N, C-alpha and C positions, 0 to 999 in steps of 0.2 A: 314208340319209335320202331324202326325196322329191326330186322335180324342182325344188321351191322352194328347197331348201338351196343349190344352186349359184348361184341368182340372188341370194340373201341374201349369200352369200360374195362375189360379184362387186361388189355395192353397197358392202359393208364394205371390201373391199380397194381398189377403184378410187376411190370417192368419199371415204372416210374414212381411207384409208391404214392400215387395220388389217392387220398381218402375217397372212397366211393360216394360219400355224402356230398362231395364237392363236384361230382361229375353230373352236371345238369345240362339240358339242351342249350341254355343260353351262355354256358361257360365258354371262355376262349382259352387258348393255350397260355396267354399272358395271365389271365385270372387264376389259372391252375399253377402259376409260377413255374412254367416250363420255359427254360432258357433256349436260346437258338440251337444249341447242340442237342438238347433233348427233343426239340421239334424236328430237327433233321433226322434224328434216330427214329422218331415216331413215323415219319414219312417212309423211311427205309423198311421198317417193320410192316407197315401197311402194304407197301409194294410187294414184299416177300410173301406175306400171308394171303393177300387178296388179289395181287396182280394189278393194283391200281397205282399209277404213277402221277404225282402232282408236285408242283413247285412248293416246297415246304414254306418258304417265306411268304409267298403270295396267298396260298390257301390256308395253311394251318395257323399262322400267327394271328391273322385278323378275323378269321372265320369263327363262328360259334360251333359247338359240337353238333348242333342240328344242321348247320350248313355242311359240315364235314361229312356227316352221315348221309345227307342228300346227295352230295357229290360222289361218295363212294358207292352208294346204291345205284346211281345212274351209270357209273363207270362199270360196275360189275354186271349190270343188266344190259349194257351195250347201248345206252341212250346217249349219243354224242351231244345232243342239244343240251342236256342237263349237265353232263360232265365238263363241258366247256363254258358253263355259265360264269365261272369266276375267272 
């Protein structure tokens, strides 16, 4: 995966105490047992650390970590076509 994936893994393991072994490209926030408050906090952390804003319900609840990584990569690189895909 991209350079963003380790940052996502870091946030999930250190802030939300998700076991690193469970953080797979196909994992969703639901499968990681992240409730809506945790997902909203995750979105805020991503915005603060990477400058990427997204609707936490629409993007993070249903998307896989691979989808989230792709979205963030596109937003960070300035590719509006990819960052608006969801």
